[in-house]
Gaussian input, Z-matrix of N, CA and C with variables (Angstrom, degrees):
# hf/3-21g

backbone

0 1
 N
 C     1     B1
 C     2     B2     1     A1
 N     3     B3     2     A2     1     D1
 C     4     B4     3     A3     2     D2
 C     5     B5     4     A4     3     D3
 N     6     B6     5     A5     4     D4
 C     7     B7     6     A6     5     D5
 C     8     B8     7     A7     6     D6
 N     9     B9     8     A8     7     D7
 C    10    B10     9     A9     8     D8
 C    11    B11    10    A10     9     D9
 N    12    B12    11    A11    10    D10
 C    13    B13    12    A12    11    D11
 C    14    B14    13    A13    12    D12
 N    15    B15    14    A14    13    D13
 C    16    B16    15    A15    14    D14
 C    17    B17    16    A16    15    D15
 N    18    B18    17    A17    16    D16
 C    19    B19    18    A18    17    D17
 C    20    B20    19    A19    18    D18
 N    21    B21    20    A20    19    D19
 C    22    B22    21    A21    20    D20
 C    23    B23    22    A22    21    D21
 N    24    B24    23    A23    22    D22
 C    25    B25    24    A24    23    D23
 C    26    B26    25    A25    24    D24
 N    27    B27    26    A26    25    D25
 C    28    B28    27    A27    26    D26
 C    29    B29    28    A28    27    D27
 N    30    B30    29    A29    28    D28
 C    31    B31    30    A30    29    D29
 C    32    B32    31    A31    30    D30
 N    33    B33    32    A32    31    D31
 C    34    B34    33    A33    32    D32
 C    35    B35    34    A34    33    D33
 N    36    B36    35    A35    34    D34
 C    37    B37    36    A36    35    D35
 C    38    B38    37    A37    36    D36
 N    39    B39    38    A38    37    D37
 C    40    B40    39    A39    38    D38
 C    41    B41    40    A40    39    D39
 N    42    B42    41    A41    40    D40
 C    43    B43    42    A42    41    D41
 C    44    B44    43    A43    42    D42
 N    45    B45    44    A44    43    D43
 C    46    B46    45    A45    44    D44
 C    47    B47    46    A46    45    D45
 N    48    B48    47    A47    46    D46
 C    49    B49    48    A48    47    D47
 C    50    B50    49    A49    48    D48
 N    51    B51    50    A50    49    D49
 C    52    B52    51    A51    50    D50
 C    53    B53    52    A52    51    D51
 N    54    B54    53    A53    52    D52
 C    55    B55    54    A54    53    D53
 C    56    B56    55    A55    54    D54
 N    57    B57    56    A56    55    D55
 C    58    B58    57    A57    56    D56
 C    59    B59    58    A58    57    D57
 N    60    B60    59    A59    58    D58
 C    61    B61    60    A60    59    D59
 C    62    B62    61    A61    60    D60
 N    63    B63    62    A62    61    D61
 C    64    B64    63    A63    62    D62
 C    65    B65    64    A64    63    D63
 N    66    B66    65    A65    64    D64
 C    67    B67    66    A66    65    D65
 C    68    B68    67    A67    66    D66
 N    69    B69    68    A68    67    D67
 C    70    B70    69    A69    68    D68
 C    71    B71    70    A70    69    D69
 N    72    B72    71    A71    70    D70
 C    73    B73    72    A72    71    D71
 C    74    B74    73    A73    72    D72
 N    75    B75    74    A74    73    D73
 C    76    B76    75    A75    74    D74
 C    77    B77    76    A76    75    D75
 N    78    B78    77    A77    76    D76
 C    79    B79    78    A78    77    D77
 C    80    B80    79    A79    78    D78
 N    81    B81    80    A80    79    D79
 C    82    B82    81    A81    80    D80
 C    83    B83    82    A82    81    D81
 N    84    B84    83    A83    82    D82
 C    85    B85    84    A84    83    D83
 C    86    B86    85    A85    84    D84
 N    87    B87    86    A86    85    D85
 C    88    B88    87    A87    86    D86
 C    89    B89    88    A88    87    D87
 N    90    B90    89    A89    88    D88
 C    91    B91    90    A90    89    D89
 C    92    B92    91    A91    90    D90
 N    93    B93    92    A92    91    D91
 C    94    B94    93    A93    92    D92
 C    95    B95    94    A94    93    D93
 N    96    B96    95    A95    94    D94
 C    97    B97    96    A96    95    D95
 C    98    B98    97    A97    96    D96
 N    99    B99    98    A98    97    D97
 C   100   B100    99    A99    98    D98
 C   101   B101   100   A100    99    D99
 N   102   B102   101   A101   100   D100
 C   103   B103   102   A102   101   D101
 C   104   B104   103   A103   102   D102
 N   105   B105   104   A104   103   D103
 C   106   B106   105   A105   104   D104
 C   107   B107   106   A106   105   D105
 N   108   B108   107   A107   106   D106
 C   109   B109   108   A108   107   D107
 C   110   B110   109   A109   108   D108
 N   111   B111   110   A110   109   D109
 C   112   B112   111   A111   110   D110
 C   113   B113   112   A112   111   D111
 N   114   B114   113   A113   112   D112
 C   115   B115   114   A114   113   D113
 C   116   B116   115   A115   114   D114
 N   117   B117   116   A116   115   D115
 C   118   B118   117   A117   116   D116
 C   119   B119   118   A118   117   D117
 N   120   B120   119   A119   118   D118
 C   121   B121   120   A120   119   D119
 C   122   B122   121   A121   120   D120
 N   123   B123   122   A122   121   D121
 C   124   B124   123   A123   122   D122
 C   125   B125   124   A124   123   D123
 N   126   B126   125   A125   124   D124
 C   127   B127   126   A126   125   D125
 C   128   B128   127   A127   126   D126
 N   129   B129   128   A128   127   D127
 C   130   B130   129   A129   128   D128
 C   131   B131   130   A130   129   D129
 N   132   B132   131   A131   130   D130
 C   133   B133   132   A132   131   D131
 C   134   B134   133   A133   132   D132
 N   135   B135   134   A134   133   D133
 C   136   B136   135   A135   134   D134
 C   137   B137   136   A136   135   D135
 N   138   B138   137   A137   136   D136
 C   139   B139   138   A138   137   D137
 C   140   B140   139   A139   138   D138
 N   141   B141   140   A140   139   D139
 C   142   B142   141   A141   140   D140
 C   143   B143   142   A142   141   D141
 N   144   B144   143   A143   142   D142
 C   145   B145   144   A144   143   D143
 C   146   B146   145   A145   144   D144
 N   147   B147   146   A146   145   D145
 C   148   B148   147   A147   146   D146
 C   149   B149   148   A148   147   D147
 N   150   B150   149   A149   148   D148
 C   151   B151   150   A150   149   D149
 C   152   B152   151   A151   150   D150
 N   153   B153   152   A152   151   D151
 C   154   B154   153   A153   152   D152
 C   155   B155   154   A154   153   D153
 N   156   B156   155   A155   154   D154
 C   157   B157   156   A156   155   D155
 C   158   B158   157   A157   156   D156
 N   159   B159   158   A158   157   D157
 C   160   B160   159   A159   158   D158
 C   161   B161   160   A160   159   D159
 N   162   B162   161   A161   160   D160
 C   163   B163   162   A162   161   D161
 C   164   B164   163   A163   162   D162
 N   165   B165   164   A164   163   D163
 C   166   B166   165   A165   164   D164
 C   167   B167   166   A166   165   D165
 N   168   B168   167   A167   166   D166
 C   169   B169   168   A168   167   D167
 C   170   B170   169   A169   168   D168
 N   171   B171   170   A170   169   D169
 C   172   B172   171   A171   170   D170
 C   173   B173   172   A172   171   D171
 N   174   B174   173   A173   172   D172
 C   175   B175   174   A174   173   D173
 C   176   B176   175   A175   174   D174
 N   177   B177   176   A176   175   D175
 C   178   B178   177   A177   176   D176
 C   179   B179   178   A178   177   D177
 N   180   B180   179   A179   178   D178
 C   181   B181   180   A180   179   D179
 C   182   B182   181   A181   180   D180
 N   183   B183   182   A182   181   D181
 C   184   B184   183   A183   182   D182
 C   185   B185   184   A184   183   D183
 N   186   B186   185   A185   184   D184
 C   187   B187   186   A186   185   D185
 C   188   B188   187   A187   186   D186
 N   189   B189   188   A188   187   D187
 C   190   B190   189   A189   188   D188
 C   191   B191   190   A190   189   D189
 N   192   B192   191   A191   190   D190
 C   193   B193   192   A192   191   D191
 C   194   B194   193   A193   192   D192
 N   195   B195   194   A194   193   D193
 C   196   B196   195   A195   194   D194
 C   197   B197   196   A196   195   D195
 N   198   B198   197   A197   196   D196
 C   199   B199   198   A198   197   D197
 C   200   B200   199   A199   198   D198
 N   201   B201   200   A200   199   D199
 C   202   B202   201   A201   200   D200
 C   203   B203   202   A202   201   D201
 N   204   B204   203   A203   202   D202
 C   205   B205   204   A204   203   D203
 C   206   B206   205   A205   204   D204
 N   207   B207   206   A206   205   D205
 C   208   B208   207   A207   206   D206
 C   209   B209   208   A208   207   D207
 N   210   B210   209   A209   208   D208
 C   211   B211   210   A210   209   D209
 C   212   B212   211   A211   210   D210
 N   213   B213   212   A212   211   D211
 C   214   B214   213   A213   212   D212
 C   215   B215   214   A214   213   D213
 N   216   B216   215   A215   214   D214
 C   217   B217   216   A216   215   D215
 C   218   B218   217   A217   216   D216
 N   219   B219   218   A218   217   D217
 C   220   B220   219   A219   218   D218
 C   221   B221   220   A220   219   D219
 N   222   B222   221   A221   220   D220
 C   223   B223   222   A222   221   D221
 C   224   B224   223   A223   222   D222
 N   225   B225   224   A224   223   D223
 C   226   B226   225   A225   224   D224
 C   227   B227   226   A226   225   D225
 N   228   B228   227   A227   226   D226
 C   229   B229   228   A228   227   D227
 C   230   B230   229   A229   228   D228
 N   231   B231   230   A230   229   D229
 C   232   B232   231   A231   230   D230
 C   233   B233   232   A232   231   D231
 N   234   B234   233   A233   232   D232
 C   235   B235   234   A234   233   D233
 C   236   B236   235   A235   234   D234
 N   237   B237   236   A236   235   D235
 C   238   B238   237   A237   236   D236
 C   239   B239   238   A238   237   D237
 N   240   B240   239   A239   238   D238
 C   241   B241   240   A240   239   D239
 C   242   B242   241   A241   240   D240
 N   243   B243   242   A242   241   D241
 C   244   B244   243   A243   242   D242
 C   245   B245   244   A244   243   D243
 N   246   B246   245   A245   244   D244
 C   247   B247   246   A246   245   D245
 C   248   B248   247   A247   246   D246
 N   249   B249   248   A248   247   D247
 C   250   B250   249   A249   248   D248
 C   251   B251   250   A250   249   D249
 N   252   B252   251   A251   250   D250
 C   253   B253   252   A252   251   D251
 C   254   B254   253   A253   252   D252
 N   255   B255   254   A254   253   D253
 C   256   B256   255   A255   254   D254
 C   257   B257   256   A256   255   D255
 N   258   B258   257   A257   256   D256
 C   259   B259   258   A258   257   D257
 C   260   B260   259   A259   258   D258
 N   261   B261   260   A260   259   D259
 C   262   B262   261   A261   260   D260
 C   263   B263   262   A262   261   D261
 N   264   B264   263   A263   262   D262
 C   265   B265   264   A264   263   D263
 C   266   B266   265   A265   264   D264
 N   267   B267   266   A266   265   D265
 C   268   B268   267   A267   266   D266
 C   269   B269   268   A268   267   D267
 N   270   B270   269   A269   268   D268
 C   271   B271   270   A270   269   D269
 C   272   B272   271   A271   270   D270
 N   273   B273   272   A272   271   D271
 C   274   B274   273   A273   272   D272
 C   275   B275   274   A274   273   D273
 N   276   B276   275   A275   274   D274
 C   277   B277   276   A276   275   D275
 C   278   B278   277   A277   276   D276
 N   279   B279   278   A278   277   D277
 C   280   B280   279   A279   278   D278
 C   281   B281   280   A280   279   D279
 N   282   B282   281   A281   280   D280
 C   283   B283   282   A282   281   D281
 C   284   B284   283   A283   282   D282
 N   285   B285   284   A284   283   D283
 C   286   B286   285   A285   284   D284
 C   287   B287   286   A286   285   D285
 N   288   B288   287   A287   286   D286
 C   289   B289   288   A288   287   D287
 C   290   B290   289   A289   288   D288
 N   291   B291   290   A290   289   D289
 C   292   B292   291   A291   290   D290
 C   293   B293   292   A292   291   D291
 N   294   B294   293   A293   292   D292
 C   295   B295   294   A294   293   D293
 C   296   B296   295   A295   294   D294
 N   297   B297   296   A296   295   D295
 C   298   B298   297   A297   296   D296
 C   299   B299   298   A298   297   D297
 N   300   B300   299   A299   298   D298
 C   301   B301   300   A300   299   D299
 C   302   B302   301   A301   300   D300
 N   303   B303   302   A302   301   D301
 C   304   B304   303   A303   302   D302
 C   305   B305   304   A304   303   D303
 N   306   B306   305   A305   304   D304
 C   307   B307   306   A306   305   D305
 C   308   B308   307   A307   306   D306
 N   309   B309   308   A308   307   D307
 C   310   B310   309   A309   308   D308
 C   311   B311   310   A310   309   D309
 N   312   B312   311   A311   310   D310
 C   313   B313   312   A312   311   D311
 C   314   B314   313   A313   312   D312
 N   315   B315   314   A314   313   D313
 C   316   B316   315   A315   314   D314
 C   317   B317   316   A316   315   D315
 N   318   B318   317   A317   316   D316
 C   319   B319   318   A318   317   D317
 C   320   B320   319   A319   318   D318
 N   321   B321   320   A320   319   D319
 C   322   B322   321   A321   320   D320
 C   323   B323   322   A322   321   D321
 N   324   B324   323   A323   322   D322
 C   325   B325   324   A324   323   D323
 C   326   B326   325   A325   324   D324
 N   327   B327   326   A326   325   D325
 C   328   B328   327   A327   326   D326
 C   329   B329   328   A328   327   D327
 N   330   B330   329   A329   328   D328
 C   331   B331   330   A330   329   D329
 C   332   B332   331   A331   330   D330
 N   333   B333   332   A332   331   D331
 C   334   B334   333   A333   332   D332
 C   335   B335   334   A334   333   D333
 N   336   B336   335   A335   334   D334
 C   337   B337   336   A336   335   D335
 C   338   B338   337   A337   336   D336

   B1=1.4422
   B2=1.5237
   B3=1.3266
   B4=1.4571
   B5=1.5209
   B6=1.3289
   B7=1.4631
   B8=1.5117
   B9=1.3134
   B10=1.4588
   B11=1.5241
   B12=1.3321
   B13=1.4609
   B14=1.5231
   B15=1.3335
   B16=1.4579
   B17=1.5196
   B18=1.3211
   B19=1.4573
   B20=1.5200
   B21=1.3372
   B22=1.4644
   B23=1.5278
   B24=1.3099
   B25=1.4587
   B26=1.5161
   B27=1.3081
   B28=1.4581
   B29=1.5129
   B30=1.3222
   B31=1.4498
   B32=1.5182
   B33=1.3236
   B34=1.4612
   B35=1.5230
   B36=1.3469
   B37=1.4662
   B38=1.5304
   B39=1.3163
   B40=1.4680
   B41=1.5271
   B42=1.3148
   B43=1.4649
   B44=1.5360
   B45=1.3255
   B46=1.4696
   B47=1.5235
   B48=1.3354
   B49=1.4660
   B50=1.5203
   B51=1.3252
   B52=1.4559
   B53=1.5232
   B54=1.3585
   B55=1.4656
   B56=1.5192
   B57=1.3272
   B58=1.4521
   B59=1.5216
   B60=1.3269
   B61=1.4542
   B62=1.5302
   B63=1.3332
   B64=1.4611
   B65=1.5268
   B66=1.3206
   B67=1.4653
   B68=1.5289
   B69=1.3522
   B70=1.4540
   B71=1.5222
   B72=1.3288
   B73=1.4649
   B74=1.5232
   B75=1.3263
   B76=1.4641
   B77=1.5193
   B78=1.3291
   B79=1.4599
   B80=1.5226
   B81=1.3339
   B82=1.4635
   B83=1.5248
   B84=1.3322
   B85=1.4659
   B86=1.5218
   B87=1.3400
   B88=1.4593
   B89=1.5175
   B90=1.3015
   B91=1.4564
   B92=1.5206
   B93=1.3280
   B94=1.4612
   B95=1.5194
   B96=1.3272
   B97=1.4589
   B98=1.5182
   B99=1.3277
   B100=1.4571
   B101=1.5242
   B102=1.3213
   B103=1.4697
   B104=1.5167
   B105=1.3256
   B106=1.4612
   B107=1.5199
   B108=1.3228
   B109=1.4623
   B110=1.5212
   B111=1.3188
   B112=1.4602
   B113=1.5098
   B114=1.2884
   B115=1.4520
   B116=1.5228
   B117=1.3442
   B118=1.4669
   B119=1.5179
   B120=1.2987
   B121=1.4565
   B122=1.5269
   B123=1.3593
   B124=1.4594
   B125=1.5237
   B126=1.3279
   B127=1.4602
   B128=1.5162
   B129=1.3312
   B130=1.4622
   B131=1.5235
   B132=1.3235
   B133=1.4615
   B134=1.5253
   B135=1.3301
   B136=1.4563
   B137=1.5309
   B138=1.3489
   B139=1.4620
   B140=1.5322
   B141=1.3284
   B142=1.4632
   B143=1.5236
   B144=1.3413
   B145=1.4582
   B146=1.5234
   B147=1.3263
   B148=1.4583
   B149=1.5255
   B150=1.3312
   B151=1.4580
   B152=1.5221
   B153=1.3084
   B154=1.4653
   B155=1.5278
   B156=1.3367
   B157=1.4597
   B158=1.5271
   B159=1.3126
   B160=1.4541
   B161=1.5304
   B162=1.3014
   B163=1.4685
   B164=1.5235
   B165=1.3392
   B166=1.4652
   B167=1.5260
   B168=1.3479
   B169=1.4620
   B170=1.5278
   B171=1.3417
   B172=1.4722
   B173=1.5216
   B174=1.3271
   B175=1.4658
   B176=1.5248
   B177=1.3169
   B178=1.4593
   B179=1.5230
   B180=1.3065
   B181=1.4587
   B182=1.5178
   B183=1.3211
   B184=1.4696
   B185=1.5284
   B186=1.3163
   B187=1.4652
   B188=1.5252
   B189=1.3397
   B190=1.4669
   B191=1.5253
   B192=1.3363
   B193=1.4516
   B194=1.5183
   B195=1.3181
   B196=1.4656
   B197=1.5250
   B198=1.3130
   B199=1.4591
   B200=1.5181
   B201=1.3361
   B202=1.4627
   B203=1.5234
   B204=1.3210
   B205=1.4635
   B206=1.5221
   B207=1.3383
   B208=1.4597
   B209=1.5269
   B210=1.3344
   B211=1.4659
   B212=1.5210
   B213=1.3294
   B214=1.4607
   B215=1.5076
   B216=1.3319
   B217=1.4606
   B218=1.5248
   B219=1.3220
   B220=1.4605
   B221=1.5243
   B222=1.3266
   B223=1.4631
   B224=1.5172
   B225=1.3198
   B226=1.4628
   B227=1.5172
   B228=1.3405
   B229=1.4683
   B230=1.5170
   B231=1.3241
   B232=1.4561
   B233=1.5252
   B234=1.3474
   B235=1.4516
   B236=1.5168
   B237=1.3276
   B238=1.4631
   B239=1.5189
   B240=1.3338
   B241=1.4602
   B242=1.5180
   B243=1.3278
   B244=1.4637
   B245=1.5298
   B246=1.3444
   B247=1.4524
   B248=1.5216
   B249=1.3289
   B250=1.4567
   B251=1.5218
   B252=1.3111
   B253=1.4657
   B254=1.5256
   B255=1.3286
   B256=1.4548
   B257=1.5199
   B258=1.3385
   B259=1.4621
   B260=1.5195
   B261=1.3261
   B262=1.4564
   B263=1.5252
   B264=1.3300
   B265=1.4631
   B266=1.5190
   B267=1.3411
   B268=1.4523
   B269=1.5271
   B270=1.3106
   B271=1.4611
   B272=1.5196
   B273=1.3297
   B274=1.4591
   B275=1.5221
   B276=1.3353
   B277=1.4580
   B278=1.5214
   B279=1.3319
   B280=1.4627
   B281=1.5249
   B282=1.3273
   B283=1.4670
   B284=1.5271
   B285=1.3258
   B286=1.4591
   B287=1.5166
   B288=1.3296
   B289=1.4607
   B290=1.5225
   B291=1.3321
   B292=1.4613
   B293=1.5159
   B294=1.3235
   B295=1.4614
   B296=1.5136
   B297=1.3082
   B298=1.4631
   B299=1.5177
   B300=1.3016
   B301=1.4601
   B302=1.5165
   B303=1.3243
   B304=1.4538
   B305=1.5157
   B306=1.3145
   B307=1.4622
   B308=1.5230
   B309=1.3190
   B310=1.4613
   B311=1.5137
   B312=1.3045
   B313=1.4606
   B314=1.5304
   B315=1.3133
   B316=1.4538
   B317=1.5297
   B318=1.3497
   B319=1.4610
   B320=1.5255
   B321=1.3553
   B322=1.4562
   B323=1.5227
   B324=1.3172
   B325=1.4628
   B326=1.5175
   B327=1.3381
   B328=1.4582
   B329=1.5236
   B330=1.3249
   B331=1.4641
   B332=1.5193
   B333=1.3493
   B334=1.4592
   B335=1.5002
   B336=1.3457
   B337=1.4577
   B338=1.5125
   A1=108.41
   A2=116.52
   A3=121.87
   A4=109.41
   A5=115.54
   A6=121.11
   A7=107.77
   A8=118.91
   A9=122.67
   A10=108.68
   A11=116.22
   A12=122.16
   A13=107.74
   A14=115.87
   A15=121.59
   A16=108.77
   A17=116.41
   A18=122.10
   A19=106.70
   A20=116.09
   A21=120.02
   A22=108.92
   A23=115.03
   A24=122.80
   A25=105.85
   A26=116.64
   A27=120.05
   A28=110.75
   A29=115.35
   A30=122.69
   A31=109.29
   A32=117.02
   A33=121.44
   A34=108.12
   A35=116.70
   A36=121.48
   A37=112.89
   A38=117.55
   A39=122.32
   A40=108.14
   A41=116.22
   A42=119.64
   A43=109.21
   A44=117.40
   A45=120.21
   A46=111.44
   A47=115.07
   A48=121.55
   A49=106.42
   A50=116.77
   A51=120.90
   A52=108.12
   A53=115.34
   A54=120.96
   A55=108.94
   A56=115.83
   A57=121.14
   A58=107.49
   A59=116.20
   A60=122.26
   A61=110.44
   A62=116.22
   A63=121.46
   A64=111.79
   A65=116.87
   A66=121.59
   A67=112.18
   A68=116.39
   A69=121.07
   A70=112.70
   A71=117.71
   A72=121.54
   A73=109.79
   A74=115.49
   A75=122.30
   A76=108.67
   A77=116.40
   A78=122.78
   A79=108.77
   A80=116.15
   A81=121.11
   A82=107.50
   A83=115.94
   A84=122.26
   A85=109.10
   A86=115.13
   A87=122.61
   A88=108.93
   A89=116.51
   A90=122.31
   A91=106.08
   A92=116.30
   A93=121.77
   A94=108.72
   A95=117.56
   A96=121.06
   A97=108.75
   A98=114.46
   A99=121.44
   A100=107.31
   A101=116.39
   A102=121.55
   A103=109.50
   A104=115.61
   A105=122.51
   A106=108.55
   A107=116.75
   A108=119.78
   A109=112.33
   A110=118.54
   A111=121.09
   A112=110.14
   A113=122.67
   A114=127.44
   A115=112.86
   A116=116.84
   A117=119.33
   A118=108.07
   A119=116.23
   A120=121.38
   A121=109.37
   A122=115.81
   A123=119.87
   A124=109.23
   A125=115.44
   A126=122.21
   A127=107.06
   A128=116.24
   A129=121.59
   A130=108.58
   A131=116.01
   A132=121.72
   A133=106.46
   A134=115.59
   A135=121.99
   A136=109.59
   A137=117.80
   A138=119.15
   A139=110.06
   A140=115.63
   A141=122.62
   A142=107.78
   A143=116.42
   A144=120.25
   A145=108.93
   A146=115.24
   A147=120.27
   A148=107.89
   A149=115.32
   A150=121.00
   A151=109.49
   A152=115.84
   A153=124.26
   A154=112.61
   A155=116.86
   A156=119.72
   A157=110.64
   A158=115.59
   A159=120.81
   A160=106.55
   A161=116.91
   A162=121.12
   A163=111.78
   A164=117.37
   A165=119.97
   A166=111.14
   A167=117.19
   A168=121.02
   A169=112.59
   A170=117.57
   A171=119.90
   A172=108.59
   A173=116.97
   A174=118.98
   A175=110.78
   A176=115.53
   A177=120.17
   A178=108.59
   A179=115.86
   A180=120.06
   A181=111.37
   A182=116.28
   A183=120.82
   A184=112.07
   A185=115.37
   A186=122.07
   A187=110.12
   A188=116.38
   A189=121.20
   A190=109.68
   A191=115.55
   A192=120.91
   A193=113.73
   A194=117.58
   A195=120.06
   A196=110.49
   A197=114.83
   A198=120.56
   A199=108.33
   A200=115.94
   A201=120.98
   A202=109.03
   A203=115.76
   A204=122.61
   A205=107.02
   A206=116.42
   A207=121.76
   A208=108.47
   A209=116.27
   A210=122.22
   A211=106.94
   A212=115.95
   A213=119.02
   A214=111.19
   A215=115.29
   A216=122.39
   A217=109.15
   A218=116.34
   A219=121.78
   A220=108.66
   A221=114.80
   A222=120.44
   A223=108.64
   A224=116.44
   A225=121.51
   A226=107.64
   A227=115.76
   A228=121.79
   A229=109.52
   A230=116.21
   A231=123.14
   A232=109.18
   A233=115.96
   A234=121.38
   A235=107.88
   A236=115.58
   A237=121.57
   A238=109.37
   A239=115.16
   A240=120.83
   A241=107.83
   A242=116.87
   A243=121.11
   A244=112.81
   A245=117.27
   A246=121.15
   A247=112.80
   A248=117.69
   A249=120.94
   A250=111.76
   A251=114.73
   A252=121.10
   A253=109.35
   A254=116.73
   A255=123.12
   A256=109.52
   A257=115.89
   A258=119.87
   A259=109.27
   A260=114.32
   A261=121.07
   A262=107.82
   A263=116.19
   A264=121.62
   A265=107.39
   A266=116.70
   A267=121.44
   A268=108.87
   A269=115.34
   A270=120.52
   A271=107.73
   A272=115.86
   A273=121.48
   A274=105.64
   A275=115.87
   A276=121.11
   A277=111.41
   A278=114.15
   A279=120.96
   A280=108.50
   A281=116.28
   A282=122.72
   A283=109.25
   A284=116.56
   A285=122.62
   A286=106.97
   A287=115.32
   A288=119.71
   A289=109.00
   A290=115.59
   A291=121.55
   A292=107.42
   A293=116.71
   A294=121.59
   A295=110.18
   A296=114.91
   A297=121.34
   A298=106.55
   A299=117.31
   A300=120.18
   A301=108.59
   A302=115.46
   A303=119.70
   A304=108.66
   A305=115.89
   A306=119.98
   A307=108.85
   A308=116.21
   A309=120.21
   A310=109.60
   A311=115.04
   A312=118.96
   A313=108.74
   A314=117.00
   A315=121.37
   A316=110.82
   A317=117.67
   A318=120.69
   A319=111.03
   A320=117.46
   A321=121.21
   A322=110.42
   A323=117.08
   A324=121.26
   A325=111.44
   A326=117.09
   A327=120.56
   A328=111.38
   A329=117.59
   A330=121.98
   A331=111.52
   A332=117.42
   A333=122.52
   A334=109.76
   A335=118.37
   A336=120.15
   A337=112.14
   D1=135.24
   D2=176.72
   D3=-93.19
   D4=147.56
   D5=-177.85
   D6=-147.58
   D7=121.99
   D8=-177.26
   D9=-126.99
   D10=87.07
   D11=179.89
   D12=-132.95
   D13=131.44
   D14=179.89
   D15=-129.67
   D16=135.96
   D17=173.31
   D18=-132.20
   D19=124.81
   D20=176.56
   D21=-132.08
   D22=154.10
   D23=171.18
   D24=-130.08
   D25=130.78
   D26=-178.26
   D27=-162.56
   D28=-155.30
   D29=-177.40
   D30=-121.41
   D31=136.79
   D32=178.00
   D33=-69.95
   D34=122.61
   D35=-174.41
   D36=-83.53
   D37=-35.22
   D38=-179.13
   D39=-139.98
   D40=162.73
   D41=177.06
   D42=-60.84
   D43=141.77
   D44=179.95
   D45=-60.89
   D46=144.77
   D47=173.26
   D48=-100.00
   D49=126.48
   D50=-179.51
   D51=-120.85
   D52=124.51
   D53=-179.83
   D54=-124.09
   D55=139.03
   D56=173.37
   D57=-114.09
   D58=129.81
   D59=-176.45
   D60=-94.87
   D61=164.99
   D62=179.57
   D63=-57.15
   D64=-28.62
   D65=-179.72
   D66=-71.55
   D67=-13.99
   D68=-176.92
   D69=99.40
   D70=-11.81
   D71=178.15
   D72=-69.94
   D73=146.32
   D74=178.76
   D75=-117.72
   D76=139.92
   D77=179.16
   D78=-125.96
   D79=129.92
   D80=174.63
   D81=-113.39
   D82=130.85
   D83=177.01
   D84=-115.09
   D85=136.47
   D86=176.59
   D87=-130.25
   D88=155.11
   D89=164.73
   D90=-115.77
   D91=125.13
   D92=-177.02
   D93=-116.33
   D94=126.42
   D95=175.48
   D96=-91.93
   D97=135.02
   D98=179.99
   D99=-126.42
   D100=122.63
   D101=-179.67
   D102=-90.32
   D103=134.82
   D104=179.87
   D105=-127.60
   D106=140.23
   D107=177.47
   D108=-114.11
   D109=-15.79
   D110=-179.87
   D111=-121.52
   D112=136.63
   D113=1.27
   D114=-78.11
   D115=-13.87
   D116=174.48
   D117=-143.23
   D118=162.16
   D119=-178.02
   D120=-77.90
   D121=126.80
   D122=177.21
   D123=-161.10
   D124=166.99
   D125=174.71
   D126=-123.20
   D127=124.34
   D128=176.28
   D129=-103.99
   D130=141.54
   D131=175.85
   D132=-108.70
   D133=116.72
   D134=-172.75
   D135=-109.32
   D136=122.33
   D137=174.89
   D138=-75.81
   D139=136.06
   D140=-179.14
   D141=-130.17
   D142=134.79
   D143=173.18
   D144=-124.13
   D145=153.75
   D146=173.51
   D147=-142.61
   D148=125.88
   D149=177.80
   D150=-84.33
   D151=137.43
   D152=176.78
   D153=48.86
   D154=55.43
   D155=179.40
   D156=-68.75
   D157=156.16
   D158=172.44
   D159=-81.26
   D160=101.13
   D161=-174.72
   D162=-67.03
   D163=-16.07
   D164=175.40
   D165=-69.00
   D166=-19.82
   D167=179.15
   D168=-79.72
   D169=-12.27
   D170=177.74
   D171=-69.21
   D172=132.75
   D173=178.74
   D174=-67.14
   D175=154.60
   D176=175.00
   D177=-72.86
   D178=146.71
   D179=178.91
   D180=82.80
   D181=-170.14
   D182=-177.59
   D183=-63.03
   D184=141.93
   D185=178.41
   D186=-100.18
   D187=-28.46
   D188=-179.36
   D189=-55.39
   D190=132.82
   D191=178.24
   D192=93.84
   D193=-11.16
   D194=179.58
   D195=-79.72
   D196=151.55
   D197=172.57
   D198=-74.62
   D199=140.82
   D200=-179.30
   D201=-137.66
   D202=140.91
   D203=172.18
   D204=-108.79
   D205=133.75
   D206=-178.01
   D207=-129.44
   D208=132.21
   D209=172.65
   D210=-125.30
   D211=132.57
   D212=-178.27
   D213=-176.34
   D214=-147.06
   D215=-177.55
   D216=-138.00
   D217=152.68
   D218=176.70
   D219=-81.12
   D220=137.26
   D221=177.46
   D222=-135.08
   D223=141.84
   D224=173.57
   D225=-114.77
   D226=119.81
   D227=179.28
   D228=-99.93
   D229=146.06
   D230=177.83
   D231=-122.74
   D232=144.09
   D233=173.60
   D234=-155.52
   D235=166.40
   D236=178.59
   D237=-120.15
   D238=145.78
   D239=172.57
   D240=-143.81
   D241=-163.95
   D242=-177.15
   D243=-62.86
   D244=-20.88
   D245=-177.76
   D246=-94.66
   D247=-2.72
   D248=179.38
   D249=118.05
   D250=-158.90
   D251=-178.49
   D252=-86.44
   D253=128.62
   D254=-178.37
   D255=-121.18
   D256=163.08
   D257=176.21
   D258=-147.19
   D259=162.39
   D260=-179.52
   D261=-147.95
   D262=137.21
   D263=175.16
   D264=-100.98
   D265=132.98
   D266=179.91
   D267=-148.51
   D268=167.01
   D269=174.77
   D270=-98.44
   D271=128.47
   D272=171.28
   D273=-94.61
   D274=109.92
   D275=-173.08
   D276=-81.60
   D277=136.69
   D278=170.40
   D279=-96.22
   D280=-32.69
   D281=179.80
   D282=-137.90
   D283=136.13
   D284=173.71
   D285=-133.46
   D286=129.75
   D287=178.20
   D288=-128.08
   D289=118.51
   D290=176.37
   D291=-87.90
   D292=135.22
   D293=-177.56
   D294=-113.25
   D295=146.82
   D296=170.91
   D297=-86.16
   D298=130.43
   D299=177.62
   D300=-77.87
   D301=129.44
   D302=176.62
   D303=-89.07
   D304=141.58
   D305=177.68
   D306=-65.96
   D307=132.50
   D308=178.92
   D309=-96.15
   D310=145.39
   D311=176.03
   D312=-76.60
   D313=166.40
   D314=179.58
   D315=-60.33
   D316=-36.69
   D317=179.64
   D318=-66.57
   D319=-41.17
   D320=178.73
   D321=-65.75
   D322=-41.17
   D323=179.96
   D324=-64.04
   D325=-34.71
   D326=179.64
   D327=-71.20
   D328=-31.18
   D329=-178.29
   D330=-86.82
   D331=-37.76
   D332=-176.67
   D333=-98.23
   D334=124.81
   D335=179.35
   D336=-69.32

């Protein structure tokens, strides 16, 4: 059985790009940074797209730097250009939730990395 489900939580790296096509479809693109400590410390930047997002769910003001939860599926797109055949792996989001970061107290910061 095949199963393609992805859930990530991270930080929005840049302001979302929103495009509306002649067909009326809307596409939102995000870059989400996800910090990993195992097996080694690194930061991955994950491209995320969502078709026809509910733009009312976008928070007011800047989105960059906010925590975001994304649920969706992995997709690999292919295209050709002057350099040959190219591909890109991205998450096609079914759900995106932007979170407000709550201020942590000094005690919480000392306990939570």
